[in-house]
mmJSON file of the N, C-alpha and C atoms, coordinates in Angstrom:
{"data_MODEL":{"atom_site":{
"group_PDB":["ATOM","ATOM","ATOM","ATOM","ATOM","ATOM","ATOM","ATOM","ATOM","ATOM","ATOM","ATOM","ATOM","ATOM","ATOM","ATOM","ATOM","ATOM","ATOM","ATOM","ATOM","ATOM","ATOM","ATOM","ATOM","ATOM","ATOM","ATOM","ATOM","ATOM","ATOM","ATOM","ATOM","ATOM","ATOM","ATOM","ATOM","ATOM","ATOM","ATOM","ATOM","ATOM","ATOM","ATOM","ATOM","ATOM","ATOM","ATOM","ATOM","ATOM","ATOM","ATOM","ATOM","ATOM","ATOM","ATOM","ATOM","ATOM","ATOM","ATOM","ATOM","ATOM","ATOM","ATOM","ATOM","ATOM","ATOM","ATOM","ATOM","ATOM","ATOM","ATOM","ATOM","ATOM","ATOM","ATOM","ATOM","ATOM","ATOM","ATOM","ATOM","ATOM","ATOM","ATOM","ATOM","ATOM","ATOM","ATOM","ATOM","ATOM","ATOM","ATOM","ATOM","ATOM","ATOM","ATOM","ATOM","ATOM","ATOM","ATOM","ATOM","ATOM","ATOM","ATOM","ATOM","ATOM","ATOM","ATOM","ATOM","ATOM","ATOM","ATOM","ATOM","ATOM","ATOM","ATOM","ATOM","ATOM","ATOM","ATOM","ATOM","ATOM","ATOM","ATOM","ATOM","ATOM","ATOM","ATOM","ATOM","ATOM","ATOM","ATOM","ATOM","ATOM","ATOM","ATOM","ATOM","ATOM","ATOM","ATOM","ATOM","ATOM","ATOM","ATOM","ATOM","ATOM","ATOM","ATOM","ATOM","ATOM","ATOM","ATOM","ATOM","ATOM","ATOM","ATOM","ATOM","ATOM","ATOM","ATOM","ATOM","ATOM","ATOM","ATOM","ATOM","ATOM","ATOM","ATOM","ATOM","ATOM","ATOM","ATOM","ATOM","ATOM"],
"id":[1,2,3,4,5,6,7,8,9,10,11,12,13,14,15,16,17,18,19,20,21,22,23,24,25,26,27,28,29,30,31,32,33,34,35,36,37,38,39,40,41,42,43,44,45,46,47,48,49,50,51,52,53,54,55,56,57,58,59,60,61,62,63,64,65,66,67,68,69,70,71,72,73,74,75,76,77,78,79,80,81,82,83,84,85,86,87,88,89,90,91,92,93,94,95,96,97,98,99,100,101,102,103,104,105,106,107,108,109,110,111,112,113,114,115,116,117,118,119,120,121,122,123,124,125,126,127,128,129,130,131,132,133,134,135,136,137,138,139,140,141,142,143,144,145,146,147,148,149,150,151,152,153,154,155,156,157,158,159,160,161,162,163,164,165,166,167,168,169,170,171,172,173,174],
"type_symbol":["N","C","C","N","C","C","N","C","C","N","C","C","N","C","C","N","C","C","N","C","C","N","C","C","N","C","C","N","C","C","N","C","C","N","C","C","N","C","C","N","C","C","N","C","C","N","C","C","N","C","C","N","C","C","N","C","C","N","C","C","N","C","C","N","C","C","N","C","C","N","C","C","N","C","C","N","C","C","N","C","C","N","C","C","N","C","C","N","C","C","N","C","C","N","C","C","N","C","C","N","C","C","N","C","C","N","C","C","N","C","C","N","C","C","N","C","C","N","C","C","N","C","C","N","C","C","N","C","C","N","C","C","N","C","C","N","C","C","N","C","C","N","C","C","N","C","C","N","C","C","N","C","C","N","C","C","N","C","C","N","C","C","N","C","C","N","C","C","N","C","C","N","C","C"],
"label_atom_id":["N","CA","C","N","CA","C","N","CA","C","N","CA","C","N","CA","C","N","CA","C","N","CA","C","N","CA","C","N","CA","C","N","CA","C","N","CA","C","N","CA","C","N","CA","C","N","CA","C","N","CA","C","N","CA","C","N","CA","C","N","CA","C","N","CA","C","N","CA","C","N","CA","C","N","CA","C","N","CA","C","N","CA","C","N","CA","C","N","CA","C","N","CA","C","N","CA","C","N","CA","C","N","CA","C","N","CA","C","N","CA","C","N","CA","C","N","CA","C","N","CA","C","N","CA","C","N","CA","C","N","CA","C","N","CA","C","N","CA","C","N","CA","C","N","CA","C","N","CA","C","N","CA","C","N","CA","C","N","CA","C","N","CA","C","N","CA","C","N","CA","C","N","CA","C","N","CA","C","N","CA","C","N","CA","C","N","CA","C","N","CA","C","N","CA","C","N","CA","C","N","CA","C"],
"label_alt_id":[null,null,null,null,null,null,null,null,null,null,null,null,null,null,null,null,null,null,null,null,null,null,null,null,null,null,null,null,null,null,null,null,null,null,null,null,null,null,null,null,null,null,null,null,null,null,null,null,null,null,null,null,null,null,null,null,null,null,null,null,null,null,null,null,null,null,null,null,null,null,null,null,null,null,null,null,null,null,null,null,null,null,null,null,null,null,null,null,null,null,null,null,null,null,null,null,null,null,null,null,null,null,null,null,null,null,null,null,null,null,null,null,null,null,null,null,null,null,null,null,null,null,null,null,null,null,null,null,null,null,null,null,null,null,null,null,null,null,null,null,null,null,null,null,null,null,null,null,null,null,null,null,null,null,null,null,null,null,null,null,null,null,null,null,null,null,null,null,null,null,null,null,null,null],
"label_comp_id":["MET","MET","MET","GLY","GLY","GLY","LYS","LYS","LYS","LEU","LEU","LEU","LYS","LYS","LYS","ALA","ALA","ALA","LYS","LYS","LYS","ASP","ASP","ASP","ILE","ILE","ILE","GLY","GLY","GLY","LYS","LYS","LYS","ILE","ILE","ILE","LYS","LYS","LYS","PRO","PRO","PRO","LYS","LYS","LYS","SER","SER","SER","LYS","LYS","LYS","CYS","CYS","CYS","CYS","CYS","CYS","LYS","LYS","LYS","LYS","LYS","LYS","SER","SER","SER","THR","THR","THR","ARG","ARG","ARG","CYS","CYS","CYS","VAL","VAL","VAL","LYS","LYS","LYS","CYS","CYS","CYS","PRO","PRO","PRO","VAL","VAL","VAL","VAL","VAL","VAL","LEU","LEU","LEU","HIS","HIS","HIS","ARG","ARG","ARG","LEU","LEU","LEU","GLY","GLY","GLY","LYS","LYS","LYS","GLN","GLN","GLN","ASP","ASP","ASP","CYS","CYS","CYS","ARG","ARG","ARG","SER","SER","SER","MET","MET","MET","CYS","CYS","CYS","LYS","LYS","LYS","LYS","LYS","LYS","ASP","ASP","ASP","PHE","PHE","PHE","GLN","GLN","GLN","LYS","LYS","LYS","VAL","VAL","VAL","LEU","LEU","LEU","ASP","ASP","ASP","LYS","LYS","LYS","ALA","ALA","ALA","ARG","ARG","ARG","LYS","LYS","LYS","ARG","ARG","ARG"],
"label_asym_id":["A","A","A","A","A","A","A","A","A","A","A","A","A","A","A","A","A","A","A","A","A","A","A","A","A","A","A","A","A","A","A","A","A","A","A","A","A","A","A","A","A","A","A","A","A","A","A","A","A","A","A","A","A","A","A","A","A","A","A","A","A","A","A","A","A","A","A","A","A","A","A","A","A","A","A","A","A","A","A","A","A","A","A","A","A","A","A","A","A","A","A","A","A","A","A","A","A","A","A","A","A","A","A","A","A","A","A","A","A","A","A","A","A","A","A","A","A","A","A","A","A","A","A","A","A","A","A","A","A","A","A","A","A","A","A","A","A","A","A","A","A","A","A","A","A","A","A","A","A","A","A","A","A","A","A","A","A","A","A","A","A","A","A","A","A","A","A","A","A","A","A","A","A","A"],
"label_entity_id":["1","1","1","1","1","1","1","1","1","1","1","1","1","1","1","1","1","1","1","1","1","1","1","1","1","1","1","1","1","1","1","1","1","1","1","1","1","1","1","1","1","1","1","1","1","1","1","1","1","1","1","1","1","1","1","1","1","1","1","1","1","1","1","1","1","1","1","1","1","1","1","1","1","1","1","1","1","1","1","1","1","1","1","1","1","1","1","1","1","1","1","1","1","1","1","1","1","1","1","1","1","1","1","1","1","1","1","1","1","1","1","1","1","1","1","1","1","1","1","1","1","1","1","1","1","1","1","1","1","1","1","1","1","1","1","1","1","1","1","1","1","1","1","1","1","1","1","1","1","1","1","1","1","1","1","1","1","1","1","1","1","1","1","1","1","1","1","1","1","1","1","1","1","1"],
"label_seq_id":[1,1,1,2,2,2,3,3,3,4,4,4,5,5,5,6,6,6,7,7,7,8,8,8,9,9,9,10,10,10,11,11,11,12,12,12,13,13,13,14,14,14,15,15,15,16,16,16,17,17,17,18,18,18,19,19,19,20,20,20,21,21,21,22,22,22,23,23,23,24,24,24,25,25,25,26,26,26,27,27,27,28,28,28,29,29,29,30,30,30,31,31,31,32,32,32,33,33,33,34,34,34,35,35,35,36,36,36,37,37,37,38,38,38,39,39,39,40,40,40,41,41,41,42,42,42,43,43,43,44,44,44,45,45,45,46,46,46,47,47,47,48,48,48,49,49,49,50,50,50,51,51,51,52,52,52,53,53,53,54,54,54,55,55,55,56,56,56,57,57,57,58,58,58],
"pdbx_PDB_ins_code":[null,null,null,null,null,null,null,null,null,null,null,null,null,null,null,null,null,null,null,null,null,null,null,null,null,null,null,null,null,null,null,null,null,null,null,null,null,null,null,null,null,null,null,null,null,null,null,null,null,null,null,null,null,null,null,null,null,null,null,null,null,null,null,null,null,null,null,null,null,null,null,null,null,null,null,null,null,null,null,null,null,null,null,null,null,null,null,null,null,null,null,null,null,null,null,null,null,null,null,null,null,null,null,null,null,null,null,null,null,null,null,null,null,null,null,null,null,null,null,null,null,null,null,null,null,null,null,null,null,null,null,null,null,null,null,null,null,null,null,null,null,null,null,null,null,null,null,null,null,null,null,null,null,null,null,null,null,null,null,null,null,null,null,null,null,null,null,null,null,null,null,null,null,null],
"Cartn_x":[10.824,9.966,10.494,11.671,11.851,11.455,11.847,10.655,9.715,8.155,7.2,7.137,6.588,6.255,4.57,4.0,2.832,2.323,3.245,2.516,2.59,3.075,3.154,1.554,1.079,-0.245,-0.902,-1.408,-2.32,-2.094,-0.268,0.026,0.567,0.11,0.31,-0.519,-0.219,-1.341,-1.739,-2.602,-2.583,-2.928,-2.641,-2.436,-3.824,-4.088,-5.282,-5.721,-5.081,-5.416,-4.652,-5.325,-4.453,-3.492,-2.255,-1.202,-1.338,-2.317,-2.496,-1.411,0.018,0.722,0.927,1.292,1.375,1.45,2.725,2.352,2.349,1.314,0.786,1.412,1.727,2.448,2.346,3.012,2.724,1.219,1.865,1.201,-0.59,-0.645,-1.713,-3.093,-4.176,-5.601,-6.05,-6.157,-6.387,-5.322,-4.399,-3.337,-3.585,-3.615,-3.732,-5.323,-6.496,-7.76,-7.428,-6.865,-6.855,-6.002,-5.091,-4.174,-5.112,-6.003,-6.429,-8.014,-8.277,-9.235,-8.278,-7.008,-6.386,-5.87,-5.556,-5.34,-4.157,-3.122,-1.707,-0.996,-1.56,-0.648,0.139,-0.981,-0.834,0.311,0.228,1.18,2.571,3.025,4.826,5.265,6.324,7.174,6.936,7.044,6.907,5.647,4.737,3.422,2.614,3.174,2.565,3.173,4.338,5.463,4.524,3.993,3.11,1.608,1.014,-0.048,0.25,1.25,1.141,1.398,2.179,2.778,1.357,0.229,-1.121,-1.704,-1.692,-2.382,-1.947,-0.546,0.028,-0.392,-0.783,-0.583,-2.005,-1.984,-2.923,-3.917],
"Cartn_y":[7.755,7.666,6.715,5.889,4.848,3.92,3.566,2.535,2.713,2.218,2.757,1.721,2.57,1.958,2.559,1.484,1.389,2.551,3.964,4.99,5.556,5.644,6.551,5.973,5.45,4.913,6.367,7.322,8.295,9.705,9.603,10.523,10.818,9.6,9.336,9.694,10.76,11.033,9.782,9.606,8.438,8.992,8.332,8.871,9.307,9.269,9.827,8.365,7.585,6.75,5.259,4.21,2.742,2.619,1.977,2.236,0.952,-0.318,-1.045,-1.83,-2.165,-2.797,-4.283,-5.359,-6.76,-6.64,-5.457,-5.188,-4.262,-3.807,-2.311,-1.599,-0.233,0.599,1.014,1.378,1.771,2.733,3.812,4.97,5.218,3.46,3.2,3.576,3.809,4.051,2.738,1.779,0.242,-0.178,0.159,-0.407,0.52,1.593,2.416,2.269,1.825,1.601,0.6,-0.839,-2.021,-1.792,-1.022,-1.064,-0.271,0.146,1.698,0.792,-0.583,-1.113,-2.622,-2.372,-3.403,-2.087,-2.493,-1.517,-1.82,-1.052,-1.108,-0.894,0.548,0.827,0.362,-0.869,-1.718,-2.861,-2.94,-4.199,-4.158,-4.999,-5.028,-4.937,-5.407,-4.53,-5.957,-6.622,-8.286,-8.714,-8.394,-8.726,-7.515,-5.94,-4.847,-5.388,-5.998,-6.052,-7.157,-8.36,-9.226,-8.703,-7.691,-6.803,-6.39,-5.544,-4.989,-5.514,-6.534,-7.54,-8.165,-8.583,-9.038,-7.938,-6.458,-5.579,-5.203,-5.614,-4.855,-5.922,-7.094,-8.184,-8.048,-8.454,-8.699,-10.302],
"Cartn_z":[-3.148,-2.196,-0.884,-1.253,-0.245,0.487,1.737,2.086,2.633,2.468,2.796,4.116,5.21,6.552,7.371,7.625,7.888,8.534,9.098,9.514,8.701,7.351,6.44,5.413,5.632,4.875,4.516,5.54,5.457,5.285,4.545,4.324,2.638,1.867,0.751,0.245,-1.184,-2.094,-3.213,-3.673,-4.663,-5.726,-6.928,-8.273,-8.764,-9.816,-10.211,-10.684,-11.71,-12.201,-11.92,-11.701,-12.002,-12.832,-12.698,-13.509,-14.653,-14.158,-14.635,-15.356,-14.758,-14.5,-13.954,-14.091,-13.397,-11.921,-11.556,-10.061,-9.778,-9.041,-8.946,-8.11,-8.697,-8.021,-6.066,-5.418,-3.665,-4.076,-5.134,-5.055,-5.602,-6.499,-7.082,-5.744,-6.021,-5.92,-5.233,-5.981,-5.214,-4.001,-4.06,-3.456,-1.896,-2.258,-0.77,-0.048,-0.923,-0.98,0.373,-0.459,0.656,2.212,1.796,2.966,3.794,3.625,4.208,4.919,4.456,5.244,6.069,6.0,7.244,8.046,9.262,10.56,9.982,9.483,9.439,10.499,10.824,12.217,13.106,13.423,14.853,14.12,13.055,12.743,12.783,13.006,13.078,11.478,11.594,9.945,9.264,9.533,8.923,8.518,9.1,8.989,7.712,8.138,6.785,5.477,5.771,4.574,4.255,4.496,4.07,3.452,3.797,3.77,2.473,2.105,1.134,-0.059,0.17,-0.965,-1.939,-0.746,-0.993,-2.219,-1.01,-1.711,-3.524,-3.502,-4.792,-6.066,-5.425,-6.801,-7.308,-8.597,-9.726,-9.558],
"occupancy":[1.0,1.0,1.0,1.0,1.0,1.0,1.0,1.0,1.0,1.0,1.0,1.0,1.0,1.0,1.0,1.0,1.0,1.0,1.0,1.0,1.0,1.0,1.0,1.0,1.0,1.0,1.0,1.0,1.0,1.0,1.0,1.0,1.0,1.0,1.0,1.0,1.0,1.0,1.0,1.0,1.0,1.0,1.0,1.0,1.0,1.0,1.0,1.0,1.0,1.0,1.0,1.0,1.0,1.0,1.0,1.0,1.0,1.0,1.0,1.0,1.0,1.0,1.0,1.0,1.0,1.0,1.0,1.0,1.0,1.0,1.0,1.0,1.0,1.0,1.0,1.0,1.0,1.0,1.0,1.0,1.0,1.0,1.0,1.0,1.0,1.0,1.0,1.0,1.0,1.0,1.0,1.0,1.0,1.0,1.0,1.0,1.0,1.0,1.0,1.0,1.0,1.0,1.0,1.0,1.0,1.0,1.0,1.0,1.0,1.0,1.0,1.0,1.0,1.0,1.0,1.0,1.0,1.0,1.0,1.0,1.0,1.0,1.0,1.0,1.0,1.0,1.0,1.0,1.0,1.0,1.0,1.0,1.0,1.0,1.0,1.0,1.0,1.0,1.0,1.0,1.0,1.0,1.0,1.0,1.0,1.0,1.0,1.0,1.0,1.0,1.0,1.0,1.0,1.0,1.0,1.0,1.0,1.0,1.0,1.0,1.0,1.0,1.0,1.0,1.0,1.0,1.0,1.0,1.0,1.0,1.0,1.0,1.0,1.0],
"B_iso_or_equiv":[0.0,0.0,0.0,0.0,0.0,0.0,0.0,0.0,0.0,0.0,0.0,0.0,0.0,0.0,0.0,0.0,0.0,0.0,0.0,0.0,0.0,0.0,0.0,0.0,0.0,0.0,0.0,0.0,0.0,0.0,0.0,0.0,0.0,0.0,0.0,0.0,0.0,0.0,0.0,0.0,0.0,0.0,0.0,0.0,0.0,0.0,0.0,0.0,0.0,0.0,0.0,0.0,0.0,0.0,0.0,0.0,0.0,0.0,0.0,0.0,0.0,0.0,0.0,0.0,0.0,0.0,0.0,0.0,0.0,0.0,0.0,0.0,0.0,0.0,0.0,0.0,0.0,0.0,0.0,0.0,0.0,0.0,0.0,0.0,0.0,0.0,0.0,0.0,0.0,0.0,0.0,0.0,0.0,0.0,0.0,0.0,0.0,0.0,0.0,0.0,0.0,0.0,0.0,0.0,0.0,0.0,0.0,0.0,0.0,0.0,0.0,0.0,0.0,0.0,0.0,0.0,0.0,0.0,0.0,0.0,0.0,0.0,0.0,0.0,0.0,0.0,0.0,0.0,0.0,0.0,0.0,0.0,0.0,0.0,0.0,0.0,0.0,0.0,0.0,0.0,0.0,0.0,0.0,0.0,0.0,0.0,0.0,0.0,0.0,0.0,0.0,0.0,0.0,0.0,0.0,0.0,0.0,0.0,0.0,0.0,0.0,0.0,0.0,0.0,0.0,0.0,0.0,0.0,0.0,0.0,0.0,0.0,0.0,0.0],
"pdbx_formal_charge":[null,null,null,null,null,null,null,null,null,null,null,null,null,null,null,null,null,null,null,null,null,null,null,null,null,null,null,null,null,null,null,null,null,null,null,null,null,null,null,null,null,null,null,null,null,null,null,null,null,null,null,null,null,null,null,null,null,null,null,null,null,null,null,null,null,null,null,null,null,null,null,null,null,null,null,null,null,null,null,null,null,null,null,null,null,null,null,null,null,null,null,null,null,null,null,null,null,null,null,null,null,null,null,null,null,null,null,null,null,null,null,null,null,null,null,null,null,null,null,null,null,null,null,null,null,null,null,null,null,null,null,null,null,null,null,null,null,null,null,null,null,null,null,null,null,null,null,null,null,null,null,null,null,null,null,null,null,null,null,null,null,null,null,null,null,null,null,null,null,null,null,null,null,null],
"auth_seq_id":[1,1,1,2,2,2,3,3,3,4,4,4,5,5,5,6,6,6,7,7,7,8,8,8,9,9,9,10,10,10,11,11,11,12,12,12,13,13,13,14,14,14,15,15,15,16,16,16,17,17,17,18,18,18,19,19,19,20,20,20,21,21,21,22,22,22,23,23,23,24,24,24,25,25,25,26,26,26,27,27,27,28,28,28,29,29,29,30,30,30,31,31,31,32,32,32,33,33,33,34,34,34,35,35,35,36,36,36,37,37,37,38,38,38,39,39,39,40,40,40,41,41,41,42,42,42,43,43,43,44,44,44,45,45,45,46,46,46,47,47,47,48,48,48,49,49,49,50,50,50,51,51,51,52,52,52,53,53,53,54,54,54,55,55,55,56,56,56,57,57,57,58,58,58],
"auth_comp_id":["MET","MET","MET","GLY","GLY","GLY","LYS","LYS","LYS","LEU","LEU","LEU","LYS","LYS","LYS","ALA","ALA","ALA","LYS","LYS","LYS","ASP","ASP","ASP","ILE","ILE","ILE","GLY","GLY","GLY","LYS","LYS","LYS","ILE","ILE","ILE","LYS","LYS","LYS","PRO","PRO","PRO","LYS","LYS","LYS","SER","SER","SER","LYS","LYS","LYS","CYS","CYS","CYS","CYS","CYS","CYS","LYS","LYS","LYS","LYS","LYS","LYS","SER","SER","SER","THR","THR","THR","ARG","ARG","ARG","CYS","CYS","CYS","VAL","VAL","VAL","LYS","LYS","LYS","CYS","CYS","CYS","PRO","PRO","PRO","VAL","VAL","VAL","VAL","VAL","VAL","LEU","LEU","LEU","HIS","HIS","HIS","ARG","ARG","ARG","LEU","LEU","LEU","GLY","GLY","GLY","LYS","LYS","LYS","GLN","GLN","GLN","ASP","ASP","ASP","CYS","CYS","CYS","ARG","ARG","ARG","SER","SER","SER","MET","MET","MET","CYS","CYS","CYS","LYS","LYS","LYS","LYS","LYS","LYS","ASP","ASP","ASP","PHE","PHE","PHE","GLN","GLN","GLN","LYS","LYS","LYS","VAL","VAL","VAL","LEU","LEU","LEU","ASP","ASP","ASP","LYS","LYS","LYS","ALA","ALA","ALA","ARG","ARG","ARG","LYS","LYS","LYS","ARG","ARG","ARG"],
"auth_asym_id":["A","A","A","A","A","A","A","A","A","A","A","A","A","A","A","A","A","A","A","A","A","A","A","A","A","A","A","A","A","A","A","A","A","A","A","A","A","A","A","A","A","A","A","A","A","A","A","A","A","A","A","A","A","A","A","A","A","A","A","A","A","A","A","A","A","A","A","A","A","A","A","A","A","A","A","A","A","A","A","A","A","A","A","A","A","A","A","A","A","A","A","A","A","A","A","A","A","A","A","A","A","A","A","A","A","A","A","A","A","A","A","A","A","A","A","A","A","A","A","A","A","A","A","A","A","A","A","A","A","A","A","A","A","A","A","A","A","A","A","A","A","A","A","A","A","A","A","A","A","A","A","A","A","A","A","A","A","A","A","A","A","A","A","A","A","A","A","A","A","A","A","A","A","A"],
"auth_atom_id":["N","CA","C","N","CA","C","N","CA","C","N","CA","C","N","CA","C","N","CA","C","N","CA","C","N","CA","C","N","CA","C","N","CA","C","N","CA","C","N","CA","C","N","CA","C","N","CA","C","N","CA","C","N","CA","C","N","CA","C","N","CA","C","N","CA","C","N","CA","C","N","CA","C","N","CA","C","N","CA","C","N","CA","C","N","CA","C","N","CA","C","N","CA","C","N","CA","C","N","CA","C","N","CA","C","N","CA","C","N","CA","C","N","CA","C","N","CA","C","N","CA","C","N","CA","C","N","CA","C","N","CA","C","N","CA","C","N","CA","C","N","CA","C","N","CA","C","N","CA","C","N","CA","C","N","CA","C","N","CA","C","N","CA","C","N","CA","C","N","CA","C","N","CA","C","N","CA","C","N","CA","C","N","CA","C","N","CA","C","N","CA","C","N","CA","C","N","CA","C","N","CA","C"],
"pdbx_PDB_model_num":[1,1,1,1,1,1,1,1,1,1,1,1,1,1,1,1,1,1,1,1,1,1,1,1,1,1,1,1,1,1,1,1,1,1,1,1,1,1,1,1,1,1,1,1,1,1,1,1,1,1,1,1,1,1,1,1,1,1,1,1,1,1,1,1,1,1,1,1,1,1,1,1,1,1,1,1,1,1,1,1,1,1,1,1,1,1,1,1,1,1,1,1,1,1,1,1,1,1,1,1,1,1,1,1,1,1,1,1,1,1,1,1,1,1,1,1,1,1,1,1,1,1,1,1,1,1,1,1,1,1,1,1,1,1,1,1,1,1,1,1,1,1,1,1,1,1,1,1,1,1,1,1,1,1,1,1,1,1,1,1,1,1,1,1,1,1,1,1,1,1,1,1,1,1]
}}}
């Protein structure tokens, strides 16, 4: 999948179920929902990475 960019959030198709791992994967529906609630398109790369890390934590 490579590096994730803020503009690609809307294009990712979520998996059917959460993977239940300690750090969620990027395609997890929970992570994509949390990122969708943020305004990721207007963020710089550094801010987007912080929001992504927070969304993936358990």
